[in-house]
FIKOL-216514 format. One line per 10 residues: number of its first residue (from 1); their letters; for each residue x negated, y, z of C-alpha. Coordinates in steps of 0.001 Angstrom, whole numbers. Example, Ala and Ser with C-alpha at 12.3 -4.5 7.8 and 13.67 -1.06 7.14 Angstrom:
<atoms>
1> as> -12300:-4500:7800 ~ -13670:-1060:7140 $
</atoms>
This chain:
<atoms>
1> msctiaisns> 38209:-33729:-48331 ~ 37774:-30316:-50299 ~ 38645:-27023:-48211 ~ 39045:-23937:-50415 ~ 39419:-20970:-48341 ~ 39613:-17716:-49387 ~ 37869:-14433:-48336 ~ 38623:-11111:-48888 ~ 36473:-8027:-47933 ~ 35013:-10506:-45524 $
11> pvfspsriss> 32968:-8653:-43044 ~ 30279:-11852:-43232 ~ 29741:-11597:-47068 ~ 30892:-7694:-47629 ~ 27656:-5664:-48780 ~ 28714:-3002:-46692 ~ 28441:-5308:-43249 ~ 25023:-7100:-44663 ~ 21946:-5685:-45666 ~ 21076:-6194:-49482 $
21> slfyksslss> 17905:-7443:-48131 ~ 18694:-10826:-46785 ~ 21518:-12241:-50334 ~ 20688:-12259:-53763 ~ 21847:-9321:-55801 ~ 25559:-9843:-57237 ~ 28973:-8863:-58301 ~ 30230:-9379:-54674 ~ 30047:-5569:-54589 ~ 32097:-4822:-57230 $
31> spdkalninh> 34760:-7434:-56465 ~ 36609:-6888:-53693 ~ 38214:-10655:-53565 ~ 35941:-13626:-52836 ~ 36006:-17039:-52211 ~ 34563:-19965:-50399 ~ 34171:-23411:-51398 ~ 33068:-26323:-48903 ~ 32558:-29579:-49746 ~ 32799:-31733:-46633 $
41> spssssstps> 33276:-34865:-48534 ~ 32857:-35904:-52411 ~ 36009:-38076:-52344 ~ 39641:-36334:-52462 ~ 42725:-37244:-53476 ~ 44586:-33972:-52701 ~ 44584:-31283:-54832 ~ 44603:-27571:-54528 ~ 46499:-25053:-56206 ~ 44686:-22675:-58314 $
51> lplrllrlqk> 43864:-19246:-56854 ~ 43829:-16585:-58985 ~ 40201:-15685:-56883 ~ 36715:-16561:-57700 ~ 35487:-19438:-56095 ~ 31495:-19868:-54317 ~ 30215:-22772:-53981 ~ 27975:-23097:-50859 ~ 24129:-24004:-52446 ~ 20762:-23108:-50373 $
61> ppsglnresg> 21195:-20522:-47499 ~ 18905:-17942:-47060 ~ 16030:-18197:-44574 ~ 16637:-17655:-41358 ~ 20900:-18657:-42198 ~ 22238:-21817:-40711 ~ 21874:-24904:-42915 ~ 24792:-27146:-41809 ~ 27147:-26040:-44967 ~ 24914:-26922:-47868 $
71> dvvvsnsssp> 23423:-24559:-50366 ~ 24319:-21154:-51078 ~ 24381:-20281:-54823 ~ 26108:-16576:-55569 ~ 27252:-16877:-59298 ~ 26405:-13880:-61269 ~ 26885:-13000:-64890 ~ 23309:-12137:-64792 ~ 20547:-14582:-63183 ~ 20197:-14556:-59896 $
81> tllkrkrpar> 17346:-12574:-58435 ~ 15836:-12480:-55006 ~ 14873:-9846:-53240 ~ 11928:-10480:-50729 ~ 11744:-8768:-47215 ~ 8379:-6950:-46512 ~ 6526:-7502:-43368 ~ 5978:-4569:-41646 ~ 2673:-3213:-41285 ~ 755:-3762:-38101 $
91> ldipiscvgf> 1271:-1752:-35321 ~ -2108:-929:-33371 ~ -1287:3:-29838 ~ -4540:1559:-27841 ~ -4789:-472:-24785 ~ -5339:1598:-21726 ~ -5489:1716:-17858 ~ -2211:3018:-16187 ~ -2395:3635:-12524 ~ -4284:5302:-9896 $
101> agpatpavdg> -7080:2937:-9631 ~ -9834:2709:-11739 ~ -11567:-70:-13675 ~ -11764:-3479:-11459 ~ -15388:-4798:-10604 ~ -15801:-8735:-10244 ~ -17037:-10052:-7070 ~ -20783:-10449:-6394 ~ -20434:-14253:-7070 ~ -17782:-14061:-9333 $
111> tqvtevdgdg> -15524:-16653:-7031 ~ -12305:-16134:-5084 ~ -14199:-17217:-1736 ~ -17647:-16088:-446 ~ -18697:-17330:2404 ~ -22551:-17514:4610 ~ -23416:-18788:7418 ~ -26315:-16796:8214 ~ -29083:-16801:11877 ~ -26857:-15491:14107 $
121> ysvcckrgrr> -23332:-14835:12211 ~ -20829:-15611:9382 ~ -19144:-14773:7513 ~ -16442:-15523:4636 ~ -14890:-13058:2304 ~ -11940:-14171:247 ~ -10360:-12208:-2832 ~ -6705:-11247:-2540 ~ -4131:-10780:-5161 ~ -5999:-8432:-7393 $
131> eamedrysav> -8014:-9123:-10110 ~ -11591:-8858:-8584 ~ -12494:-8791:-5231 ~ -13421:-5150:-3791 ~ -15093:-6138:-662 ~ -18417:-6708:421 ~ -20690:-6967:3124 ~ -24572:-6755:4525 ~ -26507:-8619:7113 ~ -30044:-7798:7404 $
141> vnlqgdpkqa> -31757:-9775:10291 ~ -35378:-9466:11533 ~ -35211:-5828:11142 ~ -39285:-4766:10951 ~ -40096:-8045:12143 ~ -37736:-8083:15329 ~ -35974:-10978:15702 ~ -33641:-9124:18478 ~ -32639:-6657:16134 ~ -29952:-6674:13107 $
151> ffgifdghgg> -27612:-4450:10679 ~ -24494:-6061:10036 ~ -21346:-4442:8104 ~ -18466:-4867:6319 ~ -16902:-2860:3634 ~ -13170:-2229:1698 ~ -13473:-657:-1300 ~ -10415:1006:-3450 ~ -10388:1905:-6652 ~ -12972:-610:-7167 $
161> akaaefaaen> -15662:-1642:-6194 ~ -18303:538:-6911 ~ -17862:2261:-3557 ~ -18180:-674:-1363 ~ -21414:-1886:-3317 ~ -23294:575:-3291 ~ -22445:1256:811 ~ -23482:-2525:1398 ~ -27075:-1903:-354 ~ -27717:1887:1310 $
171> lnknilnevg> -26135:2489:4272 ~ -28376:169:6434 ~ -31424:1898:4842 ~ -30298:5195:5057 ~ -29303:4743:8898 ~ -33124:3263:9468 ~ -34708:5994:8046 ~ -32410:8341:10481 ~ -33751:6508:13189 ~ -36994:6768:12400 $
181> rrggqeleea> -36977:10075:12288 ~ -35698:10705:15300 ~ -38209:8048:17179 ~ -35522:5833:18003 ~ -33420:8628:20097 ~ -30211:10108:19591 ~ -28804:6970:17546 ~ -25570:8407:17284 ~ -26585:10800:15139 ~ -28489:8859:13425 $
191> vkfgylntds> -26318:6513:12332 ~ -23760:9732:11544 ~ -26530:11252:8798 ~ -27358:7830:7557 ~ -23248:7310:6651 ~ -23332:11225:5373 ~ -26739:10462:3081 ~ -24875:7827:2080 ~ -21661:9620:943 ~ -23600:12548:-447 $
201> eflkedihgg> -25944:9966:-2763 ~ -22684:7827:-4088 ~ -20802:11252:-4975 ~ -23764:12277:-7416 ~ -23255:9134:-9047 ~ -20259:10257:-10277 ~ -18053:7235:-10548 ~ -14288:6472:-9243 ~ -13458:5312:-5751 ~ -14281:4745:-2344 $
211> sccvtalirk> -15138:2287:449 ~ -13891:2215:4259 ~ -16563:1013:6246 ~ -17522:-1127:9883 ~ -21305:-1228:10913 ~ -23116:-2571:13819 ~ -26588:-2225:14182 ~ -28641:-4173:17296 ~ -31462:-2627:17961 ~ -33724:-2849:21643 $
221> gqlvvsnagd> -30388:-4638:23482 ~ -28333:-1466:22319 ~ -25116:-2767:20048 ~ -24313:281:17942 ~ -20730:145:16301 ~ -19638:2835:14138 ~ -17159:2917:11597 ~ -15348:4896:8464 ~ -11767:4209:7579 ~ -9571:1005:8376 $
231> cravmsrggv> -12388:-1356:8892 ~ -12406:-2218:12248 ~ -14906:-3928:15269 ~ -13489:-6071:17945 ~ -15623:-7600:20703 ~ -14841:-10712:22803 ~ -15451:-9856:26719 ~ -14675:-12799:28503 ~ -12309:-13701:26193 ~ -10721:-10428:26455 $
241> aealtsdhrp> -10708:-8845:22784 ~ -11965:-4885:22744 ~ -11644:-2943:20537 ~ -14910:-826:19710 ~ -13348:1046:17075 ~ -10129:3142:15648 ~ -8741:3051:12627 ~ -8655:6288:10660 ~ -5213:6780:8995 ~ -3640:9733:7852 $
251> srddekdrie> -1041:8594:10371 ~ -3042:9339:13662 ~ -2211:12699:15214 ~ -6071:13970:15553 ~ -6811:13117:11890 ~ -3418:14614:10780 ~ -4143:17656:12433 ~ -8238:17968:10884 ~ -6591:17230:7214 ~ -4012:20209:7670 $
261> nlggfvdcch> -6609:22649:9286 ~ -8249:21810:6144 ~ -5238:23230:3993 ~ -4444:19385:3080 ~ -1000:17982:3588 ~ 96:14510:5125 ~ 3553:12943:3989 ~ 4997:9177:3898 ~ 5113:7168:1010 ~ 7526:4031:1199 $
271> gvwriqgsla> 6616:3951:5082 ~ 2707:4141:4099 ~ 1265:7544:5343 ~ -879:9416:2909 ~ -3293:11726:2296 ~ -2227:14535:-829 ~ 515:11673:-1677 ~ -2580:9617:-2372 ~ -5085:7711:347 ~ -4209:6001:2996 $
281> vsrgigdghl> -7355:6190:5111 ~ -8683:9651:5828 ~ -12334:8848:6416 ~ -14581:6831:3657 ~ -17923:6852:1670 ~ -16602:8508:-1911 ~ -13093:9487:-2935 ~ -14949:12779:-4847 ~ -11498:13997:-5510 ~ -10269:13931:-2236 $
291> kqwvtaepet> -13460:15066:-52 ~ -11968:18205:1426 ~ -9976:15973:3524 ~ -11574:12494:3191 ~ -14733:12935:5634 ~ -17755:9871:5772 ~ -18477:11063:9537 ~ -17850:8086:11196 ~ -16944:7131:14839 ~ -19539:5690:17236 $
301> kilriepvye> -19541:3319:20406 ~ -23210:2712:21792 ~ -23015:37:24470 ~ -25917:-1923:25867 ~ -25488:-6031:25602 ~ -24639:-8005:28538 ~ -24225:-11401:28787 ~ -20257:-11200:29194 ~ -20343:-9906:25335 ~ -19729:-13133:23956 $
311> flilasdglw> -19639:-12399:19996 ~ -18302:-9221:17408 ~ -15676:-9650:14128 ~ -16094:-6991:12182 ~ -13198:-7753:9477 ~ -11749:-5038:6894 ~ -8189:-4631:7279 ~ -6847:-7435:5052 ~ -7475:-9632:8566 ~ -6257:-6598:10761 $
321> ekvtnqeavd> -2862:-5812:9343 ~ -1855:-9496:9799 ~ -3729:-10726:13062 ~ -3734:-8906:16098 ~ -7219:-8193:18177 ~ -6427:-11216:21185 ~ -5430:-13145:18107 ~ -8186:-13451:16778 ~ -10405:-13572:19243 ~ -8646:-16321:21148 $
331> iarplcvgiq> -8572:-18090:17451 ~ -12573:-17728:17285 ~ -13370:-18284:21050 ~ -13383:-22074:20849 ~ -15595:-22080:18209 ~ -17801:-19670:18954 ~ -18326:-19881:23305 ~ -19041:-22722:25356 ~ -19790:-25654:22432 ~ -23232:-26617:21862 $
341> kpellsacrk> -23393:-25867:18086 ~ -20966:-22814:17249 ~ -18755:-23288:14486 ~ -19008:-19535:13662 ~ -17774:-19777:9791 ~ -14948:-22270:10354 ~ -13603:-19598:12632 ~ -14161:-16918:10203 ~ -12168:-19465:7624 ~ -9531:-19970:10079 $
351> laalsvsrgs> -8837:-16081:10706 ~ -8824:-15293:6767 ~ -6177:-18019:6499 ~ -4171:-17126:9128 ~ -3730:-13565:7417 ~ -2839:-15531:4356 ~ -396:-17449:5259 ~ 1173:-14729:7618 ~ 2018:-12738:3762 ~ -1469:-11215:3058 $
361> kddisvmliq> -2082:-10124:-229 ~ -5425:-7990:388 ~ -8976:-8863:140 ~ -10002:-10592:3341 ~ -13341:-9802:5225 ~ -14248:-11821:8374 ~ -17659:-11050:9958 ~ -18558:-12965:13277 ~ -21745:-12445:15151 ~ -22784:-13976:18123 $
371> lgrfy> -24045:-11134:20906 ~ -26126:-13623:22543 ~ -28495:-14270:20158 ~ -29775:-10490:20233 ~ -30453:-10204:23729 $
</atoms>
């Protein structure tokens, strides 16, 4: 069967509608009438009346067109000339970091989960949805050769892990130096200047980012707990949760007043209170661009360890945003108290897993310390 279709000023073949780079040059541009001849079958008994229009037989389509109709050839009095399309030059787009945070720092061991089961303590650090882990921890037992002395810390970095790494490596040394200078007296002042000296040293490095901190110094039967930021320390006292620290957030009335008295401002951005519309914590190590308002001075509580003090939980806000203080104690206590071999690491894992199951996307670091080991 033969079919002849007459096309006049077809938008498909009109040079004014289709770029000439897609077709051969021909007399189409000068001829207002065109015809398209499509052969569906070689055998046909019917005839078609002659038409006063030029007939075109489909032969070979240009690249990228449908080939179901056969090949396309455009008749021309001269030899067909193919216009080749030129590939555009390659664009080199520079890669830049967009956002408020600095470059991510790889986790200490490059894995998603870091676990340590130590002498009288255990820790589990689980990476969140970020590219790299920004939490760090510190654990030093047998301080100065005394098995009853130890230092522990959890450090939650933001804007990268550099500040958390620096604090984890240096804060305990600076605190112990200050304790030694004061002959073991004025522990609260010693811890305070240990924090401030660590902050001052980090700022000299001129590195972006900051870190929240919570630390526990155990010395001569005393428990010295300090924090700057929203890392938290919770103790189990006979099964009852007791928070030993208070989170430093701009939403706290005293923190808000302190910031505003220093000329800063606190506002709520998408439900989160921030300093200068930026940082959601009001104390910590680093954050040089906000140092006028973000102090590294910690709040400290000193207790004498008693038998009723069962264990201490140090954790980043990745845990506390999804798990309450009492829930954490209730989950950990059966694995830490009243059993022949405490399973502190299992308790840390369960707490981290609970936070994840409740939708936490943040890094989660949990440390459990068996206080009975140190009195």
